[in-house]
C-alpha positions in Angstrom: 227.0 84.2 41.5 226.1 87.2 39.3 224.4 84.9 36.8 222.4 83.1 39.5 221.3 86.5 40.9 220.3 87.7 37.5 218.2 84.5 37.0 216.6 85.3 40.5 217.8 81.9 41.8 219.6 83.5 44.7 219.2 86.9 46.5 220.6 88.8 49.4 218.0 89.3 52.1 219.9 92.3 53.5 222.6 94.6 52.0 225.4 93.1 54.1 224.2 89.5 54.1 225.3 86.6 51.9 223.2 85.1 49.1 220.5 82.6 49.8 218.3 80.6 47.4 215.0 82.2 46.4 211.7 80.3 46.1 212.6 80.0 42.4 216.0 78.6 43.3 214.6 76.0 45.7 212.0 75.0 43.0 214.7 74.5 40.4 216.7 72.4 42.9 213.7 70.2 43.8 212.6 69.7 40.2 216.1 68.6 39.3 216.5 66.1 42.1 217.7 63.0 40.4 216.9 60.8 43.5 215.4 61.1 46.9 217.2 60.1 50.1 215.7 56.8 51.2 214.8 56.3 54.9 217.3 54.2 56.9 216.6 50.6 58.1 216.2 51.9 61.6 213.6 54.5 60.5 211.8 51.8 58.5 211.7 49.5 61.5 210.4 52.4 63.7 207.6 53.1 61.2 206.5 49.5 61.0 206.7 49.1 64.8 204.7 52.2 65.5 201.9 51.5 63.1 201.6 47.8 64.0 200.7 48.8 67.5 197.7 50.8 66.3 194.2 49.4 66.9 192.0 51.8 65.0 192.2 54.8 62.7 192.4 57.5 65.4 195.4 55.7 67.0 197.0 55.0 63.7 196.9 58.6 62.6 198.1 59.8 66.0 201.1 57.5 65.8 201.8 58.5 62.2 201.9 62.3 62.8 204.1 62.0 65.8 206.5 59.6 64.1 206.8 61.8 61.0 207.6 64.8 63.1 210.4 62.9 64.8 211.8 61.6 61.5 211.9 65.1 59.8 212.2 67.6 62.7 209.4 69.5 61.0 205.7 70.2 61.8 203.9 67.0 60.7 200.3 66.8 59.6 197.9 64.1 58.7 194.4 64.7 57.3 191.5 62.5 58.4 189.7 60.7 55.5 186.7 62.8 54.4 183.1 61.6 54.8 182.6 61.6 51.0 185.4 59.1 50.4 184.6 56.6 53.1 182.1 53.8 53.1 180.5 51.6 55.8 182.3 48.3 56.3 180.1 46.9 59.1 177.7 47.8 61.8 177.7 45.8 65.0 175.3 45.6 68.0 176.7 43.9 71.1 174.7 43.3 74.3 176.3 44.7 77.4 173.5 44.0 79.9 169.7 43.9 79.9 169.4 47.7 79.3 172.6 48.6 77.4 173.9 47.9 73.9 177.3 48.7 72.3 176.8 50.2 68.8 179.9 50.0 66.6 180.4 51.7 63.2 183.4 50.4 61.2 184.3 52.3 58.0 186.5 51.0 55.1 189.1 53.6 56.0 189.7 51.7 59.2 188.0 54.0 61.6 186.1 52.3 64.4 183.5 54.4 66.3 181.4 53.1 69.2 178.6 54.3 71.4 176.9 52.8 74.4 173.1 53.0 73.9 170.8 53.0 76.9 167.5 51.1 76.4 165.6 51.8 79.7 162.8 49.3 78.9 165.2 46.5 77.9 165.3 44.7 74.6 164.8 41.3 72.9 168.0 39.7 71.7 166.4 38.2 68.7 165.0 41.6 67.7 168.4 43.1 68.1 170.0 40.4 65.9 167.4 41.1 63.3 168.0 44.8 63.5 171.8 44.3 63.2 171.2 42.3 60.0 168.9 44.9 58.6 171.4 47.7 59.3 174.1 45.8 57.5 171.9 44.9 54.6 171.0 48.6 54.3 174.4 50.3 54.7 177.3 47.9 54.4 179.4 48.9 51.4 177.5 52.2 51.0 179.1 55.7 51.3 178.8 57.3 54.7 177.2 60.3 53.1 174.2 58.1 52.2 173.6 56.6 55.6 171.1 59.2 57.0 168.8 58.7 54.0 169.0 55.0 54.2 168.2 55.0 57.9 164.9 56.8 57.2 163.8 53.9 55.0 164.8 51.3 57.6 162.6 52.6 60.4 159.5 51.1 58.7 161.0 47.6 58.7 160.6 47.0 62.4 157.4 46.0 64.2 155.6 48.5 66.4 156.8 46.8 69.5 160.5 47.3 68.5 160.0 50.8 67.1 161.4 52.8 70.1 164.5 50.6 70.3 165.0 50.9 66.5 164.6 54.7 66.5 167.1 55.0 69.4 169.7 52.9 67.7 169.2 54.6 64.3 169.5 58.0 65.9 172.8 57.0 67.6 174.1 55.6 64.3 173.4 58.8 62.5 175.3 60.7 65.2 178.3 58.4 64.7 178.1 59.1 60.9 177.9 62.8 61.4 181.1 62.7 63.5 182.9 61.8 60.3 181.5 64.8 58.5 183.9 67.3 60.1 187.2 67.2 58.2 190.2 67.8 60.3 194.0 67.7 60.4 196.2 66.4 63.2 199.4 68.3 63.9 202.6 67.3 65.7 205.9 69.0 66.3 204.9 72.6 66.2 207.8 73.2 68.7 210.2 72.3 65.8 209.3 75.7 64.3 210.7 77.6 67.3 214.0 75.8 66.9 214.2 77.0 63.3 212.9 80.6 64.0 216.0 82.1 62.4 214.8 80.6 59.1 211.7 82.7 59.2 212.1 86.5 58.6 210.3 88.4 61.3 208.1 86.3 63.5 207.0 82.7 63.3 203.6 83.7 64.9 201.9 84.1 61.5 203.0 80.6 60.5 201.8 79.1 63.7 198.4 80.9 63.3 198.1 79.7 59.7 198.6 76.0 60.4 196.1 76.2 63.3 193.4 77.4 60.8 192.2 73.9 59.8 189.7 75.0 57.1 192.3 77.0 55.2 195.0 74.4 55.7 192.7 71.6 54.5 191.8 73.6 51.4 195.5 74.2 50.6 196.7 70.6 50.9 193.6 69.1 49.3 194.5 71.0 46.1 198.1 69.9 45.9 199.0 67.5 43.1 201.8 64.9 43.2 205.0 65.5 41.1 207.6 63.1 39.7 208.7 62.1 43.2 205.2 60.9 44.2 204.7 63.9 46.6 203.1 67.3 46.3 205.4 70.2 47.1 204.6 73.9 47.6 207.5 76.3 48.2 207.3 79.8 49.8 205.1 82.2 47.7 203.7 79.2 45.8 201.5 78.8 48.8 198.1 80.5 48.5 198.3 81.5 52.2 200.3 84.7 52.7 201.4 83.6 56.2 203.2 80.6 54.7 205.2 82.6 52.1 208.4 81.6 54.0 207.4 78.0 54.5 207.4 74.9 52.3 204.8 72.1 52.5 205.5 68.5 51.4 202.5 66.1 51.3 201.6 62.7 49.9 198.3 61.0 49.6 197.6 57.8 51.5 195.1 55.2 50.3 192.5 52.7 51.3 191.0 50.2 48.9 193.2 51.4 46.1 192.2 55.1 46.1 193.6 58.2 47.8 191.5 59.2 50.8 193.6 62.0 52.5 197.0 63.6 52.8 200.0 63.3 55.1 203.1 65.5 55.1 205.2 68.2 56.8 205.5 72.0 57.0 208.8 73.8 57.6 211.0 76.6 56.4 211.9 76.9 52.7 215.4 76.2 53.8 214.8 72.5 54.6 216.4 69.1 53.6 214.0 68.5 50.7 215.5 65.1 49.7 215.2 63.6 53.2 211.8 65.1 53.9 210.4 63.9 50.5 211.7 60.4 51.2 210.2 60.4 54.8 206.8 61.7 53.7 206.6 59.2 50.8 207.6 56.3 53.0 205.2 57.1 55.8 202.4 57.5 53.3 203.2 54.1 51.9 203.3 52.4 55.3 200.1 54.2 56.4 198.4 52.8 53.2 199.5 49.3 54.1 198.4 49.7 57.7 194.9 50.7 56.5 194.7 47.8 54.1 195.2 49.8 50.9 197.1 48.7 47.8 
C-alpha cells in the first residue's frame, strides 16, 4: 500500500478514509487490461434487434444511445455525422397531389430528410422528372458541403416557364442540407449519474452542466484517439473540461463507407467497470457501423 501511494496510484480522499485509485492508477489499470469483457449473447441479440427496427439515421441513433445507456448504466452519447464527412446519395421528388411535392434528401450516412413543397400554381410531371434527374446528376455522390454552390449552377438549366418551381425546390433542398450543418450529440441515461452521486466528490451538477454543453463536449470527443482496445478513453483530469475531472469518457468511432464519421460512447465516474464499458461501447459502435452499411 505504501509503495502504491508513493507511486501516486492510490490516495486517501480524506484523512480517515480508505485508499482509492487515482486517475494515474485507473490509467495504469486500463493500459494493462489484457482483454476486454465481451458482451453476452442476450446483449448481442438486443443490439441487433434494436437497430434492425430503425428506418433512418435519426431513429437508429436514438435507439443506439438508449440501448448503450441500458447496457452500461452510464450516460450514453452518440454524435451525429458532421456535414463535412457526409455526401449525397440520392435526391427524390414525389408527387403528392396537383400542388404538393415531397422532396427527399438521402445522405450516404443513412440520414433521410424530407420536406413537403407547396407549388401553388401546380407543376408539370415531365418537368419534375427532368428536374429530379438534373438534381441527381449535379449532387449525387458529392459532399453535402458543396451542394449550395452546385445548386446555384443548376438554376440556369431550367426553362423560364419552370423557373419558379425550380427555385422553390432548390431553396428547400438547400434548407435540408443546412439542417445537417449543426453538429450535435444525443444523450441518454443522465439519471444514471444521480444513482452514482457518491462517486462524485461534492456535487454532480457541474458534470450535468458540462455534458449539456454540446459544443464543448463535441470538441472533447472529436479529439480523442483510439487505443489498443479500439476505443478512446479519457480519465479524470485527462479531460480538458474541469467539470469532468471526476469523470471518465469512453468513446469509439462508427463508420459509413469505410471511414469514421462520428463517435459513440459513455460518460461516468472514474470508478467504473472499464472492461465491461469498453466492450459494450466497442460492440455498439461495430453494430452501428453495420446498420449504416459501413465496413
